[in-house]
C-alpha positions, 0 to 999 in steps of 0.5 A: 662885539658892541651892543649900542642901544638907540633911543628916539630924541637922542642926537647922533653926535651925542650917541657917537661921542658917548661911544668914543668915550665908552671905548676910550675909558675901557681901552684904557682900563684894558691897556693899563693907561690908568692915567688916560682912564682917570680922566673920564672920572670926576672928583673923589672917584678919580683920586680912588681909581688912581689909588686903587690902580697904584695898589693893584698893579697885579690886575689885568683886564684882558677883555671888555664887552659893552652889553648894552647902553640905555640913554636916559634923556640925551645927556645921561646913559647907563651902560652894562659892561662885562670884564674878563681879568686876572690877578697876577698873584693868583693867575685866575681869570674872572668875569664881572659885570658892571653898570657905568652911569655916564653924564654929559656936560660938554664931555662924557663922564662916568658919574658912577660904577656898580657891581652887578655880577661876579667877583669885585674887580679890584680897580673899580671897587668901593669907589665913592659915588654920588647917591643919585639914580639914573635910571633902571640898571640893565640886567646882565645877559649870559 
């Protein structure tokens, strides 16, 4: 199930491009295509993600759900995503909710990812990110 928020003034093509990028990035996380996922990250966050993926090869994302999308103007968006994942070493299923801050400068890229609820997802933990705020963070709904 995909919840996709709409806003006045955001063109449909830009929304479609964001939706495609959201699905491509999160699908790549789920199917362990880390090189593909890293293309949606910039700078230090990309390098951190690749290193974390190499170190934590035991982590498996089994499902993700895009819970909410909030556009901040036409070139930024804050997305609430819930991940189901486990570590092969521990075998316990976890549920983690995070916000993904997306920015469009031609193509959509993640500028920040923040933990909201649940245990830290090791692949995305402590990634360096800019200190700017892109709009209110939506709250997770159970």
